[in-house]
N, C-alpha and C positions, 0 to 999 in steps of 0.2 A: 454587214456593217461596212461603211465606206472607209477605206484605208486612209490614214492620216499622215501628212507630211509635216515634219518639224522644221526643216530648213532646205533652202534651194540655193545653189551657187551656179553662176554662169561665167565661164571663161571662154572668150571668143575673139576672133580676128575680124574686125569691122573694116570693110573696104569703102573708103570715101574718096571720090575724085572731085577736083576743081571746087573746093569749098573754102569759106572764110569764117567758119563757125567760131574759131578761137582767136579772133582779133583781140589784142590786149590793150593797145593804146595808140594814140596818134601824136606825132611830133611834127609841127609844121604841116607840110603837105604829104607826109609819109605815115601810113598805117602799118603797125607791126603785129606780127603773129606771135602768139604765146609759145614760149619755148621752155623745156625742162631738160634736166640732165639725168641720164640713166646709164646703167651698165650695158654694154653690148655683149654679144656671145663670148667674146674673148676676155670679158671682165674689165674692159677699158671704158672710161667715162666718155660719153658722147652726148651731144645736144640734139634734140628732136622737137618737132612741134607736137603739141598736145592740147586736148580739150578738157577743161576742168570737169571733175565729177560733180561739182556744184551745178554746172549748166545742165548736165544730163539728169540730175535729180530734180531740177526745176522743171524740165520738160516732162519727166515722169509724173510729177505732182500736178502739173497742169492737165495732163491727160486724165489723172485720177479725179480731178475736180469735174471735168466734163462728164466722165462716166458716172460719177455720183449724182450729178444733176439729172442725167438721163434715167438712171435707175432708182431715183428717189431715196438714196442713202442719206443718213443724217450728216448735216454740215452745220457748224457753228456760224454765228453771224459774220465773224471775220473771214472764215474760209468760204462762205457763200459768195463773198465778193473777191475771193482770192487775195486777201490781204496778206502781205508777207509776215505780219506779226501773228497771224492765225488767231487762235482763241484768246490770246493775250490782248487783242484789240476789241474783244467782245465784253462790253460793260456789264452785261447781265451775268457773265461768268466771273469777272474780276470782283464784282460786288458780292458774290455768293460765298466767299470765304475770308477768313481773317488769319493773322499770323499764327494763332494757336490752333487753327483747324488742322486735324490730322491729315497727313499726306494721302492716306488711303481715300479720304473723302474727295480730295481735289482730283486725284487720278480717276475716281469713279465718274465724276462730272465730265472730265475731259473725254473719257472713253464713250460714255453715253451720248454726248453731244455731237461728236464729230469723227467721221471716218478718216479725214486727212490728218487731224491731230493724233489719232490713234496710230496710224501707219507711218506718217512722215516724221513724227516727233515734234517737239516744241519746248519752249521755256516760258513758264509762267512766273512773273516777277513782281506782281502787285502785292500791296499790303505788307511790305517788308517780309515777304515769304517767297522763297525760290523753290519751284517744283519743276524738274526737268523730266521730260519723257523722251527716251531714246528712240530713234527711228527704227522701224522694223526692216527697212531696206537701206542698204549701203552701196554707194557707187565709188569705185576707184577712179583715178584719172584715166581718161581714154588717151593712151600714149602711143605715138607713132613708133612702129618698129624701125630701128635705126637703118636697116638695110632696105627698107621699103617705104620711105617717106621722102617727100621733096616739097620745098617751098620756093616759089618764084614771085617776083614783084613785077607788076604790070603798070604801064603808063596810062593814065586816064586824063581826059580833057573835057571839061564842061564849057562849051563855047557860048558866050552871050551873043544874042542877035544884035544888040546895040550897046557894045561895051563902052562907048564914049560917054554915055550919060551916067555911068556908075560913079557915085561919090566915094572916093578912096578914104575919106575920113569917117565913114560909117562902118561899123562892125556888122556887116551883113553878108549873107551867102549869095552874092550876085556877081555878075561879071564873068570873065573868062578865068576859070580855075584849072590849074594843073596839079595833079596829085598822083600818088603811087599807092597801089593796093596789093596786098599779098594774096596768093592763091596756093592752096595746099592740095596735095594728092598723096594718098598712102594707105597702108594697112595699119590699123590701130588696135593695140592690145586693150581688151575690155574685161573688167572684172566686176561682178555684182553679187551681193549676198543678201538673202532674205530670210529672216527668222520668223517663219510663218506661225510658229507656235506662240509667238508673243502678240498676235492679233487679239485685241480685247483683254489682254492680261494686265491686271492691276498689280504692279510690281511692289507695292507696299504690303498688300495682303496676300499676294500670290494666288488670287482667285480671279476668275473671269467675270467681268461685269456686263457682258452681253451673252446671249444664248448662242448655241452652236449654229443655229440657222442664220443669225446675223453675222457670225464670224465667217461662215461659208460665203456669204454675199461679199464681204469685205475681201476675203481671200481671192475670189474670182475677179473682183475689181482691181486688186493689186496686180494680178498676172496680166490682165488686159492692159493696164497702164504701162507695164514693162514692154509688152509686145508693141503697143502703139508708139512707144519711145523710139523704136528702131524703124518703124514704118514712116514716121513723120518727125524728123529731128528739127530743132530750131537753133537759132544763133544769129550771129552778125551777118548782114548783107545778103539775106536770103532772097530779097526782091530781085537781085540781078545775078547772084552767085549761089543759087540753091544747090546743095551738094548732089552729086550723082552717087547714090547708094547702089552698089551693084553686087555686093557679096557680104555675107555674114556666116561664119562657120566656127565651130568650136565644140564645147562640151557643157552639158548641163548635168550637175550632180544633185541628187535628191536624197535626203536623209529621212528615214522613217522612225528615227529615235533621237535621243539627245546628242548622239554623235554629230559633230558639225559636218555639213556637206562640204567636201574638200574643193579647193580652188587653187590653181597655179596660173600665174600670169603667162599669157602668150608671148611675153618678152623672152621667155625661155623656149627655145626652139623645140624642146622635147616635152612641152607642157602636157600634151595629150597622153603620152606614155606615163608620165609622172602621175597624172590623175588616175589612170588605170591602176598603177602600182599602189598608190595610196588607198584607193577604194578597196582593192583586194586585201590589203593589210588591215583596214578597219573592219571589214566583214569577217575576218578571222578572229576578231575579239568577241564574237557572239555566235551562238548556234544558228541564228537566223540572219538572213541577208538584210542588213540595215541601211546600206547605201547603194543606190542604183545610178548608173551612168546613162545619159541620153545624148549621144553625139548628134550634131546637126551639121549638114554640109552645104546649106544654102539658106537664104532668107525664108523661102517657102517651107523648108524643112523645120526651121526655127519656129515658124508660125504653128505648124502641126504639133511640135513637141509642147509648146506652151498651151495649146488647146487641150492636148491630152492630159496635162497636169491639172486642168480644171475639173477632171473627173474625181479628184481626191478632195479631202477635207483638211483644214489646218490642224496641226498637231495639238494635243491637249496635255499640258503639264499637270500631273496629278500629285498632290501632296500626300505623303505617307506618314 
């Protein structure tokens, strides 16, 4: 029998050079990079550049969409077109239930109809009824390590070949423009958690609405989408400032029970040893080894570890 994984956590240090993935806003001719405030190793507040977890989750969902199309997995009409409202934009779905319809039936329809709504989560709000499905996968902010990130601003010029004919009264992007762009380099603390046992789980009835074969397909698609997220990132200004991804290292923890797969942010310089210690303590709670650590030292090693995890099946919560 194939061994089952209930949850997976990834704590890693992602090295990105010369990128502008996290541009936040523009004021006049200046583009600004997104900044957040964190605690450094000495417990002092410091400001660093960061990439929103929303952006990485969008990248991952986009890869899951492509994988689902390629592998023939179920997609609702909204997700088929990668609509941001997901199944809530599917008129066939929203007309299939009323306010008095049990949540169990709405969840069943969501899970049957679409792998993206099942895994990524969504909110159905039609017919005066609110039904929320929590995401199976969670991304934290991708935060620059204070001692290993740097932001610089560069002067750019778009020179018009015939600037004299530009009408200054027209609001158009023409003529000779001078502007400043940020460029970021650094090592980014990355945390991801996946509750793989919730794939296909109807949380109103606590039963699975798809069979184990379909759950396994969705589990594999989820892992592939996470892998592809780090092989092909997206964000602002990729046409001329595509990031140089040159390293990704850290720890993957895998739980074979309802014990949560532990995670510690790489903002903590001792995060690897902390994860080792936590895992040892958790495994002492049971006679069997419930949590396993898979360290990875490079992008290729990360690829191998994710591939190896596809040999398992998603965990099954059994009601007693």
